[in-house]
TITIDREN-584397 format. One record per atom (N, C-alpha, C): x, y, z; residue in one letter. Coordinates in steps of 0.001 Angstrom, whole numbers, plus 500000, padded with zeros to 6 digits. Atoms other than C-alpha are relative to their C-alpha. Layout:
XYZA/...
! end
This chain:
500132500321501045M/808169911845859516M/499547500501498671M/500547499305501386T/805951913549856981T/501165501246499607T/499043499114500150E/808759916388857257E/501085499309499406E/499044500904501172Y/811468913855856551Y/499515499298499061Y/500225500368501391L/809912912394853834L/500201501335499266L/499740498312500912T/809289916032852492T/501278500118499512T/498633499197499951N/813091917140853167N/500989498797499036N/499301501002500307E/814252913758851738E/499822499745498393E/500784499699501560S/811932914116848406S/500479500918499242S/499431498509500759K/813208917760847819K/501702499691500257K/498900499934500168R/816675916621848418R/500677499025498674R/500164501136501020R/816273913421845606R/499956500433498717R/500660499448501315W/814629915978843345W/501095501413499522W/498775498442500421N/817938918894843947N/500662498814498893N/498971500907500623E/819791915730842463E/499684499626498800E/500256500534501390F/817939914737839830F/499307501180498932F/500520498629501475A/817040918127837985A/500569499874499115A/499060499758501231D/819803918308835534D/499591498802499403D/500145501038501301D/819307915011834304D/498679499935499574D/501451499890500749Y/815503915607834207Y/499562500721498999Y/500007498863501253A/815802918513832712A/500295499751498129A/499380500512500958Q/818103917131830236Q/498823499363498961Q/500608501063500456M/815122914438829035M/498736501319499642M/501398498751500116T/812525917804828802T/499917500951499048T/499833499196501420K/811798919451825413K/498709501164500199K/500868498764499749K/809428922080824414K/498863499912500489K/500920500751499324Y/806295919669825272Y/500136499350501093Y/499613500788499033G/808130917827828108G/500191498653499698G/499474501339500546D/809424914800827916D/499083498848499092D/500435500515501650L/808160912364825218L/498709499134500540L/501287500198499633H/805439910558827474H/498883501274500130H/500849498809499937K/804479914188828411K/499163500657498506K/500627499387501520E/803865915159824609E/499325499298499566E/500945500843501102I/802247912521823292I/498371499799501169I/501693500333499053L/799606911784826671L/499956500690500660L/500560499253498954L/799634914300829170L/500058501907499591L/500398498735500258T/800317917805827759T/498884500458498958T/501133499826500828P/797553917663824883P/498807499905501123P/500933500179499587N/795092916604827706N/499707501296500835N/499984499199499180L/796032918730830263L/499764501762499560L/500158498932500601L/796171921659827699L/498093500302499622L/501771500552500222T/792320920696826377T/498976500580501809T/500652500323498380L/791366919987830209L/499492501777500603L/499853498745499250I/792184923780831718I/499188501014498811I/500954499252501053G/790821925328828537G/500661501500499219G/498864498571500542E/791592929123826967E/500362500849501557E/498973498839498793V/793764930999829702V/500207501407499804V/499414498445500139K/794438934372827779K/498882500736501077K/500204499110498974D/794274936922830418D/499558499202501426D/500326500789498535K/793529934500833429K/501801499701500325K/499102500584498752T/795750934122836297T/500259498102500234T/499918501592499972V/797173930254836202V/501436499769501232V/499094500545499057L/799068928773839057L/500646498761499452L/499171501146500411D/801980925742837881D/500329499370501395D/499672499935498272A/802045924473841252A/500967498107499701A/499049501030500890G/804921922056840420G/500700499741499372G/499298499452501851C/806623923678837311C/501061499113499658C/498830500308500419G/809722921563837358G/500546501038499035G/499427498613500475E/811628923402834572E/499559500786499463E/501034499026500110G/808877925046833732G/499584500235498637G/500387499650501491Y/807806923979830310Y/498976500001499868Y/501445499575500153L/804105924023830848L/500265501444500206L/499870497924499048S/804684927558832761S/500212500861498266S/499694498438501235R/806085928868829151R/499101499384498877R/500819500168500980L/803389927045827190L/498540500836500135L/501589500024499187L/800172928108829379L/500688501929499635L/499685498352500276A/802230931990829134A/499749500153498682A/500056499692501732G/802566931512825132G/498658499838499740G/501490500194500774N/798812930761824740N/498970501379501010N/500984498846499204G/797807934254827129G/500113499907501376G/500486500268498275A/798054933151830851A/500711501145500614A/499014499066499077T/799578935412833645T/499992498497500704T/499773501457498927V/801617932534835416V/500908500333500715V/499578500128498917T/802705931966838580T/500495498200499899T/499155501305500044A/805124928820838858A/500751499747501415A/499138500371498924V/806302927000841865V/500431498819500027V/499447501373499573D/808346923753842874D/500947499878501178D/499236500030498707F/809987922779846004F/501773499785499760F/498784500545500498S/812951921562844029S/500786501578499951S/499232499054500730E/815394924994844210E/501170500018498785E/499381500131501699R/817483923421841263R/499416500063499267R/501802500207501167M/813812922864839248M/500123501586499987M/500318498348500130I/813480926871839946I/501019500656499465I/499137499200500930E/816875927911838788E/500042499486498546E/499759500314501446L/816795925868835750L/498715500501499418L/501273499251500573A/813140927207835238A/500302501184499478A/499345498178500229V/814595930768835107V/500957499775498879V/498647499889501143E/817547929766833082E/499031500131498798E/500804500006501772R/815072928574830182R/498995500347499448R/500815498887500280T/813000931271830556T/500562501111499527T/499322499239500839T/813843933595827734T/499008500960499841T/501079499021500700E/811166935236826505E/499086500243500606E/501101499931499464E/808123934615828686E/500170500669501169E/500116499031498986D/806812936778831555D/499538498948501071D/500539500977499346I/806702933933834433I/500206500624501648I/499696499734498685H/806802934642838421H/500554498558500488H/499477500869499600Y/809172931717839586Y/499965499858501362Y/499629500255498613G/809307930629843443G/500296498263500222G/499803501251499287Q/810559928017845432Q/498547499760501331Q/500751500591499104A/807641926326847659A/499002498577499994A/500725501126499712N/806078923250849063N/498321500116499654N/501247500067499944L/802373922701848051L/498968499465500877L/500491500164499157E/801504921824851237E/500290501473501174E/500086499142499485N/802205925054852542N/500011501291498776N/500213498944501620L/801149928124849743L/499776501305500835L/500613499288499652S/800995930579852341S/500589501342499449S/499629498758500770E/802529933316850218E/498982500419498884E/501384499763500885F/799426933419848140F/498810499900500879F/501494499558499741T/796071935004848996T/498819498966499772T/500827500628500360E/792734933192849051E/498893500410498850E/501154499623501292G/791060932963845761G/501221501035499025G/499131499369501189Q/794398934453843703Q/499913499539498877Q/499913500080501559F/794403932397840714F/498544499531499479F/501702500304500041D/791516931619838468D/500144498647499259D/499870501157500070A/792950928273837589A/501266499409500170A/498472500531499666V/796023925783839051V/499964498365499093V/499889501018500621V/797485923099837086V/501259499229500633V/498845500705499050S/799977920139838461S/500142499001499655S/499549500967500877N/801592918012836169N/500652499062500500N/499466501336499075M/802569914652837833M/501009500806501279M/499451499354498573V/803338916447841357V/499248499087500825V/500402500051498605I/800816915687843514I/499853498476500256I/499717501332499747Q/801798911593843478Q/501476500406501104Q/498760499670499284D/804852913187844926D/499608500660501371D/500008499334498511V/803698915155848059V/499720499012501054V/499940500703498894S/803654913197851186S/498695500383500777S/501808499258499134N/800160915596853014N/499173500219498493N/500633499824500928L/797874914887850295L/499256501375500462L/501469499754499718S/794769916318851729S/501128501620500314S/498932498462499880A/797759919484852970A/499537500858498892A/499746500022501478A/798504919717849493A/498374500992499212A/501131500095501052L/795036919440847866L/499545501604501009L/500778498662499575N/793517922500850764N/500785501046499401N/499149498387500397E/796115924960850010E/499764500439498620E/500418499879501162L/795479924325846095L/498405500926499749L/501244499472499852Y/791551925015847118Y/499999501086500164Y/499886498881499723R/792496927818848957R/500261501440499158R/499044499213501103V/794393929910846471V/499343499875498363V/501364499825501013L/791679929297844030L/498924500661499940L/501235499474500406K/789204931296842791K/498707499065500074K/501707500441500215I/785076930435843306I/500415499854498605I/500819500730501181E/784104928499840025E/501452500025499063E/498629500003500748G/787952928573839096G/499980497811499950G/499943500933500269C/789483925281837992C/501343498954500579C/498842500594499579F/791954922723838997F/500313498270499145F/499778500913501401V/793409920171836529V/501501499409500149V/499178500884499672F/796072917458837728F/500105498889499147F/499782500947501106S/797840914684835799S/501324499066501744S/499665501031499024I/798911911660838492I/500606498278499153I/499777501577499947L/800565907964838076L/498959499417500417L/500769500446499949H/797585906040837190H/499955498883501471H/499770500327498525P/797137904676841107P/499519497890499701P/500269501101500292C/795420901322839413C/501530499009499387C/498618500913501103F/798469900303837407F/501264500110500404F/499084499667499152I/801315902218838891I/500006499695501522I/499823500435498202T/801825900174842693T/501514499725500246T/498919500392499556P/804505899734844673P/501174498799499219P/499652501767500986E/805274896132842681E/499425499825499012E/500007499741501864S/803943896598839409S/501376500071499457S/499043500215500643R/805904895632836783R/499947499193498778R/499904501452501045W/806295893272833417W/500659499071500645W/499326501133500265E/806192889940833350E/500678499380498734E/499548500761501402K/808614888396830842K/500083498751499940K/499791501727499995D/809325885031829194D/501231499922500252D/498809500298499588E/812512883875829063E/500468500748498925E/499900499070500803Q/813083885851826116Q/499960501113500243Q/500648498675499666G/812246888900827476G/499103500799498988G/501462499200500173E/809233889506826075E/499298500495500922E/500774499623498984K/806933891194827875K/498352499206499861K/501258501087500038L/803820888951828830L/498836501028500239L/501117499352499483Y/801469890990830881Y/500348500892500993Y/499238499305498748W/801890893763833273W/499558499613501291W/500132500839498574K/801820892309837047K/499427501464500844K/500285498389498781V/799988895368840142V/499826498737501065V/500485500645498239D/800181893821843739D/500112501120500226D/499579499090498548D/800026895781846819D/499103501155499551D/500643498649500176Y/797292898326845231Y/499565500715501446Y/500625499559499258F/796023898605848687F/501015500637501077F/499077499683499051K/799367899197850463K/500473501412499468K/499975498458500059E/799484903258850666E/501164500288500733E/498904498923499170G/802303905343851274G/501267499852498897G/498896499560500969Q/805874906148849703Q/501147499129499687Q/499076500885500166F/808231904061847612F/500680500738499000F/498879499649501689E/810854904443844865E/499433499954498843E/500145499854501926Q/810034905369841212Q/501235499560499479Q/499207500769500646R/812245903707838719R/501042501004499482R/499467499309501146F/813974906643837537F/500874501169501140F/499418499059498540G/816908909272839770G/501256499719499456G/498488499754501259T/820520910203839030T/500706499008501635T/499495500890499415K/821883908629842516K/499464499533500901K/500529500969498993D/819246907706844713D/498333500532499136D/501327500266500623R/815598906958843266R/499262501135500849R/500656498937499490V/812833909629843657V/498781499428500641V/500854500550499441F/809972909281845756F/498722500101499235F/500977500136500267A/806770908689845376A/499028499645500392A/500846500434498606F/803373908283847732F/498985499331499360F/501398500350500887H/801083905431846239H/499094500019500655H/501830500081499492R/797255905923846872R/498862499265499207R/501242500750500883T/794141904383845699T/498963500711499499T/500905499343500662V/791630905804843472V/499199500862501021V/500932499651499488S/789330906011846054S/500410501194501306S/499737498382499020T/791549908290848693T/500102501085499191T/500635498852501023Y/791894910700845422Y/498955500689500202Y/501661499148499829I/788427911123845041I/499462500209500826I/500759499902498883N/787514911044848524N/500466500810500651N/499198499082499175T/790341913511850031T/499402501027498846T/500798498756500956L/789131915772846625L/498726500560500503L/501297499749499498I/785667915665848141I/499661500579500854I/499648499369497996K/786435916408851568K/500114501310500098K/499278498399499361T/788685919241850759T/498511501130499370T/500724499269500987G/785385920758848358G/499575500514499076G/499942499861501222F/786195920346845420F/498422499085499190F/500889500556500642T/783806919404842558T/500563498855498854T/499489500536501046L/784763916386839830L/499274500058499017L/500216499361500972E/784372917637836353E/500107498886499221E/499558500860501269E/786154914975834309E/500920499516500334E/499122500516499730V/788647912677834444V/500439498987498363V/499319500362501474V/791059911387831390V/501198498664500395V/499091500678499824E/792887907922831154E/500725499834498537E/499397500195501226P/795208908954828192P/500356499132499423P/499539502215500470K/796033906145825492K/500654500943498757K/499475499708501403P/798000906712822270P/499252500090498684P/499985500389501109S/797068907189819109S/500331498717498783S/499254501173500721R/797352904868816118R/501132500538498915R/498881499083500854D/799365907872814381D/501348499860500701D/498896499914499062Q/801164908377817514Q/500911498773499656Q/499412501668500074I/801792904275817615I/500947499689499014I/498805500427502250E/803347904163813262E/501123501163500637E/498731499556500021K/805400907136814793K/500985499840501167K/499448500259498810H/806334906127818445H/499802498358500408H/500311501369500023P/806077901958817895P/500025499940501503P/499631500458498936D/807355901769821770D/498638500372500457D/501414500036499098F/803656903047822923F/499257499107499579F/501315501021499692E/801875900267821909E/499797499579501000E/500282500558498782E/802118899175825283E/499019500619500815E/501101499216499253D/800365902158826460D/498203499702499593D/501548500185500077L/797102900639824728L/499900498686501027L/500467500721499312R/797445897976827212R/499875499893501105R/500405499891498361K/797367899382830586K/500407501556500186K/500245498777500449P/796966903103830989P/501466500628501242P/499293499779498786D/800135905029833201D/499477500849500872D/500696498702499591F/798286908004833669F/498460500144500644F/500897499755499807F/795684909493834945F/499629502082500571F/500337498164499481V/794026913287835212V/498953500193499905V/501341499552498755F/791675914630837341F/499491501706499228F/500606498868500051K/789591918050836181K/498989500336500943K/500990499613499012V/788028919560839386V/499812501514500176V/500293498606500110K/786496922634840186K/499166500633501454K/500417499086498360K/785690925203843618K/498854500394499560K/
! end
């Protein structure tokens, strides 16, 4: 079943890749630009002359930013089409791209990378334990792993805005928090792409069992200046959409 979900998820991301890439600019899509990219870069810290694995690179925007900051970047994604797009969009940076599933990174040696970053990917893997063990294995001792996910407390299989008769948002409804497993996200091209809902305790306990030490967590929220520029982000002060972890080997 796990293999089927992985293959089906890859098929859907291959199908969605071109439409997804159209939404992605220098700093990612708008939510990544405002809420995620700044936090990821801050948490990973100085990367000049360091080896960094971008685990689940998509069309490669974060890989290009890291390379621009002086890192030696290796980037992988399980979607072949995403890798093709990343190669096409990478014109000046020296980045090694490859197709790989995070649950099996056997092409890389133990302790190969100074740091690993994974942006909105870990919730898409069907076998969390396998992926974390592989990322732990390829990371050097004292190396950091920074990753972002959908916020498990608020993005659940049945979460949604409840609205009044005029369509105004009243409150964000959360349900089925403890119902772990695969669900369809709200975007895709023909078929919606998969995510795998897990509780906060599942994430933290799996990280600990893998051997990681938790260093910092961030629940990104927009600043008032950002809200003035992008008024739709006002709703992000009512509930967080994302959760960012920094852990250490």
